[in-house]
VEXSE-427767 format. One record per atom (N, C-alpha, C): residue in one letter; x, y, z. Coordinates in pm, whole numbers, plus 50000, padded with zeros to 5 digits. Layout:
REM VEXSE-427767
AXYZ;...
This chain:
REM VEXSE-427767
M342142559651176;M343582558651082;M344202570551101;S345362569451138;S346042583651178;S346632587851058;A346752601451058;A347192612250937;A348582605750909;A348882608150780;A350592605350741;A351152617350788;K352432616750816;K353262627550848;K353712633250707;P353922644850716;P354562653150614;P355932649050577;P355872649150426;P357422642350374;P358632651650435;Q358622664450481;Q359842671350520;Q360142667150675;S358682665550758;S358922661350908;S359292648050904;Q358862640350821;Q359502627250850;Q360802626350818;S361422631750720;S362812634050697;S363452638350791;L363172649850828;L364142654050972;L364132644651091;M362732639351133;M362902628651219;M363642617151224;S363942615151105;S364752602851074;S365612605351050;F366512615551019;F367882618151006;F368552611951093;A369622603051058;A370662598451137;A369972587551266;G368772583951227;G368012577151299;G367492580051417;I367212594351426;I366952598051556;I365272600351535;S364802592951627;S363002593951659;S362512603751718;T361192607751707;T360612619551727;T360932623451892;K361042612851972;K360872614352097;K362562619352152;Q363352614052096;Q365062616752083;Q365132632552039;G364342634651944;G364682647251892;G364102658951985;L363082656852066;L362602663752146;L363462667552252;I364172655652312;I364822657552429;I366172664152381;L366682663252286;L367912672352217;L367722685952212;I366402689452181;I366292702252170;I365972709152318;L365442702752398;L365002707252518;L366562708252604;S367592697552592;S368942697652660;S369642709152616;A369372712852462;A369812724852420;A369452738452503;L368252737452479;L367622750352559;L368422751252694;T368092741652774;T368562742752895;T370052745052908;L370732740452856;L372282746452841;L372872760952825;I371722764252693;I372052778452702;I371342788652799;T370472783052841;T369732793052980;T370722792253084;F370972778653118;F372262779253212;F373402787353192;Y374082788753077;Y375072796353068;Y374752808753043;I373482817252988;I373192830453025;I373082833053162;S372572826553219;S372302827053368;S373722832953439;F374672820453441;F376152821153491;F376472835553457;S376512838053306;S377482848553256;S376952863553318;S375772862953348;S375272876953396;S375852877553537;L376172865753608;L376952866753755;L378382875653727;G378942870553647;G380422874553617;G381152862253612;P382512862153675;P383362851753688;P382902840953770;I383302830853733;I382842818253814;I384022811053857;I383972802253963;I385022794854020;I384752780953988;Q385832773853929;Q385862760053887;Q386892753853938;C386962743654011;C388262735454040;C389192744354052;G388952755454154;G390082762954180;G390532775954107;Y389992775554005;Y390662787453896;Y389032795053866;T389542806653815;T388522817253781;T388152817853635;Y386772816753581;Y386742817953441;Y385152825753450;P385722836853327;P387072839353274;P387702845553400;P389002845153370;P390212848253443;P389872866153435;P390082871053577;P390262886953580;P391612893753517;T391322907253464;T392842911253411;T393772908253494;T394012911353629;T395142911853701;T395702895753679;T394912886453662;T395482872453648;T395682870653527;I395332876453408;I395982874653269;I397452880253263;N397382892053327;N398442898153316;N399722891253386;S399282883653512;S400262877153607;S400772864953515;I399802860853424;I400142848153371;I400942850353236;K400712865553168;K401742867753073;K402872868553117;N403252876453266;N404502882253299;N405202869153333;D404442859353372;D404972846253436;D405572839053283;V404872837153171;V405302832653064;V406812840753023;D406672853453022;D407662863452977;D409212855853064;M408842858353192;M410202855653297;M410492841153241;F409852829053223;F410522817853215;F410682813853029;T411652819853013;T412252820452879;T413322811652851;D413602811452726;D414802801352680;D416052802852738;V416352816352825;V417672816852880;V418032806452973;Y416912800753015;Y417062785753111;Y417302775453026;H418132767453060;H417942753652977;H416742746752980;T415802746853051;T414702736653060;T413652749453168;P413162756853075;P412282767353198;P411282761653263;E410442751253186;E409362746353264;E409742737753378;V411112728953394;V411542723653497;V412252733553596;F412802742653557;F413152753753675;F411902757553734;K410902762753674;K409792769253724;K409382756453828;L408692746153793;L408192737553859;L409372732753996;N410592730453992;N411512729154064;N411832740054170;Y411832751654132;Y411902762854197;Y410692763854303;A409562761654265;A408262763554340;A408482754254457;E408962741454401;E409092732654504;E409932736954628;M411112742654587;M412492743854676;M411492754854758;E410792767354720;E410362772654805;E409752770154924;K408512757054896;K407952751754969;K408622742155083;K409532736255025;K410202724155131;K411402725155162;F412362731155099;F413672734055117;F414152738655258;K414812730455376;K415282732155480;K416922728455507;V417402739555584;V418762738255624;V419122737155750;Y419752732355799;Y419972729655959;Y421542737555960;I421962749156046;I423172755456057;I423682750756205;Y424842744156188;Y425472740956326;Y425792754456410;P425082751556548;P425502762956624;P426722763656677;D427552753856676;D428682754256749;D429742762956681;G430942764156769;G432002771656717;G431892787756760;D432892793956785;D433422806056831;D432692816056732;P431552823556750;P431002832656643;P431812840956603;K433002847456676;K434192855956641;K434792850256543;T434562837456527;T435512827456421;T435012821956299;F434122816556327;F433482807956231;F432232814856169;Y431612822756230;Y430502832756151;Y430812844656072;Q430372847455963;Q430762859755900;Q429712866355949;T430302879455998;T429072890956059;T429682907056026;P429692904955891;P430312919255850;P429372931155913;R430432941255897;R429222954055942;R428702958755822;K429682958255713;K429222962255577;K429202948155474;L428182950455368;L428202937855278;L428992947455161;T430252950355157;T430682952755042;T431912947754995;G432552949654878;G433602943654822;G433782932354729;K434582926454673;K434492916454556;K434092905354654;Y434002904054764;Y433962890954839;Y432502892554939;A431982899554859;A430542902854959;A429462892554942;S429732882454830;S428752871254821;S428922863354934;E430132860754992;E430202851455134;E429482859555214;G429422872955241;G428772877255357;G427742879755356;Y426672880755234;Y425342882255225;Y424852867155249;F425742856455192;F425062843055195;F424972840455356;F425882843155422;F425842840955567;F424572846855634;Q424412859055620;Q423382867255673;Q422032858755630;N421942859855495;N420712858955432;N420312841055479;I421062835855475;I420582816455543;I420082819755691;R420872829055773;R420762826455906;R419312832255914;E418752844055834;E417422852155836;E416602845955768;S416462833155683;S415692828655568;S414782821155648;K413622815455584;K412572807355587;K413282793655567;F414132790855481;F414782778955455;F415822775655592;R416162784055675;R416492776455802;R415432769955897;T416292758655931;T415372750956047;T416132748056169;E415352744956292;E415982745756394;E415952729156424;D415502723656353;D415202707756377;D416042700856280;P417192696956327;P418142689156228;P417692676856144;D416642671156218;D415992658556162;D414912663856046;Q414622676256029;Q413792681355931;Q414802685855805;A415882685955811;A416962691355744;A417062682955590;H417382691555475;H417822684355363;H419042684355360;L419662696355389;L421252695655393;L421622707255541;F423052702955564;F423412710355674;F424652721055641;F424622732455696;F425402740355650;F426572744655754;I427792741955737;I429032741655817;I429672759255783;P429282766855905;P429432780855907;P430842783255917;I431652782755798;I433322782955845;I433532797055771;S434102807255791;S434762819155723;S435682817255748;C436652814555651;C438162811955641;C438832827555638;H437902836455541;H438382850155517;H438412856955641;K437472856555752;K437782861655869;K438952859155934;M439072848255944;M440252840156023;M441362847855941;R441592852555797;R442392854455760;R442722868655789;G441562877055802;G441582889055844;G442362895555988;K442412880856062;K442992884956185;K444302878556194;G445132876656087;G446262872056053;G446642855256067;T445812849856086;T445672833556098;T446702830755951;S447462819955985;S448052817255871;S447582805455817;Y447592801355672;Y446852787855604;Y447012777755679;D447952773255735;D448412759855800;D447562762355939;N447492773356011;N446652772456153;N445272772056081;M444812778655983;M443392777855957;M443052764655922;T443762756655811;T443332741055825;T443242735355955;I444102739656036;I444112732156181;I442652734656217;I442502745956262;I441022750156310;I439892744956261;V439722743956121;V438472741756031;V438572722856061;Q440092717756047;Q439902701956094;Q439512697656223;N439662707956310;N439372706156442;N437652706656476;Y437342716556402;Y435942720656404;Y434982711256342;V435142704456230;V434642695056167;V434602681056241;D435932678856304;D436122665956391;D435012665756473;G435042680556554;G434142682356657;G432602678756624;L432332685656505;L430892683756474;L430672667656424;I431442660356380;I431382643856372;I431112638456470;S431792639756583;S431762634156690;S430782636556772;K430072650256791;K429012654756848;K427782652156798;Y427422649256654;Y426412648356581;Y426322637856514;P425232629856464;P425422616056389;P425262618656229;Y424782633756211;Y424492635256069;Y425552631555977;W426662637155994;W427912637155893;W427802624755846;N428192611955933;N428362601055931;N427462591255861;R426072598955821;R424992590955725;R425582588555595;T426262604155579;T426522605055402;T428032606155405;L428802604255507;L430452608055513;L430392625255461;G429302633255470;G429122647555471;G428722651655336;A428122643355256;A427622647555122;A426422654555118;D426042655355245;D424712661555246;D424992676155332;H426202677555349;H427072692355405;H427482701855305;F427362712755327;F428202722955239;F428512733955316;F429742743355268;F430082753655305;F430282763655189;V430422774355224;V430362787855135;V431782794755174;T432312795655052;T433612804955061;T433772813854917;C433872829254917;C433832834054799;C435672838854797;H436122841354907;H437602845354894;H438502830654873;D439542832254788;D440342822554778;D441172815554885;V441212823254982;V441432819855116;V441032806955177;G439532806955164;G438772796055182;G439182782955129;V439182783754992;V439742776254911;V441062768354953;R442122776954985;R443142772555025;R443242766555133;A442412772555252;A442502767955382;A441912751355369;T441272749255302;T440462736855340;T440972725855231;E441942728155121;E442492719555027;E443392706055083;G443792707055231;G444452698755315;G443442690755387;L442042691155365;L441002684455395;L440432676455321;P440862664855260;P440052658255161;P438662653655207;L438062654455335;L436952648355400;L435922662655338;L436412674255323;L435382683455267;L435672684255134;V436702683355092;V437202684554912;V436172676954836;K436312664454906;K436152653654808;K434382652154827;N434012650654972;N432652646355008;N431242658055007;S431942669755102;S430882681255083;S430502691954979;I429472697454957;I429562705454866;I430242720654914;R430762723454795;R431382735254812;R431082747354725;A430392758454793;A430022768354724;A430932779354695;V431652782654572;V432852790554598;V432922794754464;C433592806854486;C433742817054386;C434892813654245;S435982806554313;S436792802454210;S436732790054196;P435852786154109;P435232770254051;P436452763853955;S437672761653987;S438842759853889;S439042744853926;Y439362738153780;Y439902723053826;Y441362721653925;D442042732353900;D443432732054012;D443162734854152;V441892735954175;V441572736954338;V440882727354390;G440512715254292;G439632704054297;G438062706854283;F437692716854202;F436262718054184;F435752708554115;I434702701354151;I433962689954105;I432412694954035;P432562697653948;P431132704653880;P429932698053887;H429652684553919;H428632676153935;H428242680254095;K428912680654151;K428922681254335;K429112695754379;D429702704254345;D429992717754368;D429282729354327;I429332743454366;I428622751754325;I429522762654274;A429332767154168;A430102781354129;A429322792254190;L429912799154303;L429252813254381;L429712821554274;P428522832354240;P428492842654161;P429522855054237;Q430532857954197;Q431482871154263;Q430772880854206;V430222892254304;V429502901954311;V429962915454382;L430532923054310;L431122937254378;L429922945054380;Q429342945054520;Q428312951454577;Q428722962654680;P428272973354706;P426802978454613;P427262984954462;F426262981354368;F426962989754233;F426643002554243;A427493007154159;A427863024354211;A426513028954107;L426163023454014;L425023030453904;L424043021353878;P422853026353837;P421813020153816;P422123005753703;R421112998753690;R421232988653586;R420982992653438;G421732987453336;G421792991453233;G420592980453163;G419632990053115;G418222982353043;G418302978952919;G417282977852867;G417122972852726;G416982982152627;D416662996852676;D416453006752594;D417773013052568;D418993009552617;D419973017852590;D421123012252478;I420683004752397;I421422999452308;I422063011552207;V421113022252156;V421693034752071;V423013037852138;N423283040952264;N424353046352330;N425833035752347;R425363026852310;R426453013752299;R427363014252180;T428503024252145;T429123025552036;T430533018852056;T430843018952170;T432063011552180;T432012997052156;L433072989052053;L432882972752034;L433312965252163;G434412966852223;G434712960552330;G435402970652461;F435522964352585;F436072972252659;F436472965152787;W437792965852822;W438592960652943;W439422970353004;A439622969153146;A440432976153194;A440732969753320;G442202967753358;G442292960053471;G444012959553512;H444222952253640;H445492949453635;H445862933853569;R447232935453490;R447722923653441;R448452913853535;N447362907853607;N447982897953709;N447742881953679;S447652880653527;S447292864953472;S447982868453351;R448362855453283;R449052854253182;R448132859853054;I446742857453044;I445882862252940;I445542875652968;R445602880453072;R445402894853084;R446642903253025;V447842899053034;V448882902252976;V449132903652803;I448462890452800;I448202891352635;I447232897252575;L446412902452639;L445102908152594;L445282925952590;A446052927952692;A446642943052683;A447802943852586;R448762935052581;R449352939052440;R449082935952327;T448362928452296;T447562926852176;T446812940052118;W446102945052211;W445032951952179;W444832967952236;E445852971652351;E445782984152423;E445922993352303;N446182991752191;N446303004052105;N445483005351977;D444282995951998;D443482994651883;D442443004951899;T442053008851797;T440933020551796;T439703015851824;E439313003851786;E437653001551816;E437832992851927;L438842985952036;L438382981252157;L439482991252240;D438442991752349;D439213001152436;D439652991452552;I440922988352525;I441912983352643;I442672987352708;S442902990052844;S443672993652906;S444502985353014;N445752987153007;N446582977853104;N446672980153229;N445682988853266;N445632993553420;N444302995353459;R443882995453581;R442803001253619;R442483017353596;I441183021353572;I441423032653541;I441253043953646;N442303053753656;N442683062053783;N441513069053805;R440913070753931;R440003077353992;R440173092753935;A441553097653967;A441673112753934;A440753116453788;T440713105753700;T440143110153565;T438643116753566;G437823110453652;G436703117553691;G435913106653767;H434493112353815;H433643100753864;H433273091653806;L433493078553861;L432853068153819;L433033064453640;V434223068753618;V434553070653485;V434543053153441;Y435103045453508;Y435173027953497;Y433783023353467;Q433003028653552;Q431663020053571;Q430793026953439;K431143041453405;K430153046853315;K430753039853164;R431993032653136;R432393025953019;R431353015153006;F431183007953091;F429982995653064;F428913000752981;Y428503011253021;Y427293020452948;Y426993021452805;R428773025052763;R428853027552630;R429263018852563;T429593005252578;T430072993752550;T429112979452502;K429412978652397;K428712966152323;K429102950552409;F430152947052415;F430962936352461;F431902939152589;C432102933652692;C432832936152775;C433762925552841;I434892926752796;I435822914052816;I436202911452960;C435832898052993;C436142894753125;C437272884353099;P438582884253132;P439482874053142;P439642872153276;G440042861153325;G440412856253462;G441882861453490;G441682864553647;G443052872753695;G443672860953767;S444092863853892;S444842852453969;S444072838153990;Q442672840753950;Q441672829453987;Q440832829953819;V440102819853801;V439192819553667;V438272832153701;N437742835653838;N436552840753835;N436992854853826;S435852861553818;S436082879753810;S434782886353837;A434572896253938;A433832901853961;A433142908453850;R434172913253735;R433632920953607;R432572914053549;I432152899053554;I431512891853498;I429752898153540;A429822898453657;A428422904053752;A428532917653707;D429372928853688;D429732941653680;D428762942753544;S429472933253412;S429212934553313;S427542932553292;I426922921953362;I425472916653362;I424702927753411;H425252937853517;H424442945753594;H424422957953490;Y425592962953415;Y425342973753327;Y424792970653211;G424602959453169;G423912956353058;G425002956852945;C426172950952967;C427272946252854;C427372933552836;I427392929752747;I427252914652725;I428902911352761;P428982904652861;P430162897552913;P430892886552794;V431932891952782;V433012879552677;V433662872852788;I433622860452805;I433932851452912;I435552845452813;L436692849852868;L437892845552813;L438622833652885;S438392823352890;S438872815052989;S438642803252913;N440022791252952;N440072777652893;N438962769853000;Y438742773753086;Y437782765653208;Y437262774753290;Y435782776453306;Y435322784453401;Y434042776753426;D433502769853538;D432302766653555;D431582778253609;L430362786253502;L430102797453527;L428942798353644;P428802804953695;P427632806053811;P426182800753730;F425432792153822;F424252788653791;F424432780353658;N425502777353599;N425832770553474;N424612760353433;D424272752553545;D423222741553527;D421872745253487;I421442757953525;I420332766753533;I420022774553399;L421382784953397;L420902792553261;L421722787653159;D421422791053036;D421842790352904;D423062802752866;W424292800552915;W425112814752906;W425392816352765;G425252809452684;G425312810852535;G424372821452500;K423102821252579;K422042831752503;K422472848452540;F423422848252647;F423382863152697;F425012865052709;S425712858952667;S427392860552683;S427822855152564;V429392859552542;V429892853052446;V431152844352523;I431282832752491;I432052823852567;I433112818152446;L434722823152499;L435952820952414;L436802813852496;K437592805352411;K438982802052466;K440022810952469;E440892810452555;E442102821052599;E442682822452447;S443072813252361;S443592812752247;S443032819552146;D441692824652164;D440772833852085;D441092850552087;V442162850552197;V442362863352233;V443002872252099;Y443622866752005;Y444152871051898;Y443132876751792;D442172865551798;D441292871651679;D439902876051767;L440142883251889;L438942888551974;L438092899551872;K438712910051807;K438182919951776;K437072912151629;Q437802906551565;Q436982897851456;Q435822888951501;I436172887251600;I434782872051642;I433662884251700;L434202895451755;L432762905451797;L432322912851668;K433282915051586;K432882925051474;K431772913551367;D432202901651371;D431132890951314;D429772890351377;I429742893351496;I428172892151558;I427722905451488;S426252899651420;S425512909251378;S424802915751462;N424072927551446;N423232936451515;N422122929851597;E421602920351497;E420502911751535;E420922902351677;Q422102897551631;Q422322889351736;Q422732896551886;F423482905151836;F423572915251952;F422452921152040;V421512923851966;V420182930952039;V419492916852105;T419732904352045;T419082892352102;T419702890452238;L421212889452258;L422002888752345;L421532900052455;H421442912252425;H421392920752532;H420082921252625;N419022917252531;N417782917752561;N417682904852667;N418202894252635;N418432881452738;N419242881752825;L420262893152833;L420982898252945;L420242903453064;V419232915053005;V418412920953086;V417792911353174;K417342900453103;K416062890153178;K417002885153300;V418322882653300;V419122875253383;V419532883953498;Q419602894653485;Q420232905453596;Q420042902853737;K418392900353762;K417862896253888;K418642887053939;H419282875453874;H420052866553931;H421232867554000;F421732879753947;F423102884353996;F423182896854082;Q422242897554171;Q422072906454253;Q421612900854372;W422432904454491;W422312900754631;W421562911454696;N420562907654782;N419582916554848;N419552912355002;S419172921055078;S419252921455210;S417892926455277;P416872920755277;P416522906755307;P416122901255160;P416572888955115;P416582884555002;P415172884554923;I415352887754801;I413972883854716;I414152876154641;P412582867854555;P412662857854486;P413712859454348;Y414312849854309;Y414782848354215;Y416472856954185;D416622861754317;D418052867454326;D419142860454351;A420522863254371;A421552854754388;A421132844854485;F421012848354573;F420552841954707;F419752829854689;H418772830754613;H417702820854590;H418092811354482;M419182817454371;M419662808154284;M420672799654344;V421522804454455;V422332795654529;V421742785954570;M420532788254656;M419802779554733;M419352768554648;Y418862773054518;Y418062764254406;Y419262754254364;D420542758654349;D421482750354318;D421802741054405;L421622742754524;L421812732754652;L420732726854652;W419862730154608;W418592719754623;W418442708354525;L418992712854428;L419272700854297;L420692694754336;R421512696454420;R422222688854483;R421902679254570;H421112686354654;H420402676354782;H419642663954681;S418842667954582;S418182655054547;S418952642254507;V420072642754452;V420942631154446;V421392625954555;I421212632054696;I421922622654787;I420962615254880;K421392603354848;K420332591654928;K421092587955043;Y420252584355153;Y420742576455284;Y419632572755340;
């Protein structure tokens, strides 16, 4: 007769219905897993499914920087991150080789001035990895027209329109690509309003093709869901970027100095030029008053007023962003650059022109905490308003390319 099991052992073995044999198997399995873990831990990080566990310090820092970069200054940070990565891998643009390079291609000796965005784009796209020599692989087709250069040669607007019309007609007759979408997968770039005026008489370009322009206004037929607002950037910047550690130096409430070449600028100057808290000048600051006096004002100011001039656009917006001064957009309509990507309300103040009379109180009502948040967000987007040669990730060129990538996704043929 077998001996009876001790009451305690019997209780343990019968817990949750586990038999003696099952209990032994569980114990052995647990010991095996512990041994397996200790053995591999002694070997350092392991690779599993393409990822390293535990991640090295450099990877942890990279992940942290990645999270810091994709913040709420974007409408949808996760979508932007994923789409941008896809664009980098796949996007291809074909540049038509036809035409006289001296007429159609922008080949500036210096990438300077307030229309430099046009020159930078022309140079960057020709030398970028996005360019393809195979039109059958292209997502979009670039029409390399530089009306600004034609204007520099004294060509009238009427003659420019004729030249552009003949050029596009030649592309249509020689290549099959335009007719597949009636030009919807074609685009051209112009920062100077000369290019906008020269193409106004060409409905096939204005209504069908994607226009990347520095003057995105309804009165020149700008179509927000189709066209792109090109940032107008006056480069090179005379002084370094304003950073997040200079807030204590910003003691002036608001600043603007410029020519009174629009109704809103006239009202701004007349209303506030004698105010003691707003630094408003009804003309550009004379260089004779000192070296880079105008640029240095940006460093000392919280809010930089950006009223439209002869067009809604202004290089002052990119200046403000670069120098760390919160731009105050004073315009009834301005489709701001990268407006479908960036949440401008997180790093700027957007007002109607009628708000000019209450400008000072509006700015004073912004708490110091709100200002600090706006300023910190502004620093995060500075890289998007800088042109580089060669271009670098997330700079102005890549942001324009990303906007083009978004437009191409809705074109079907």
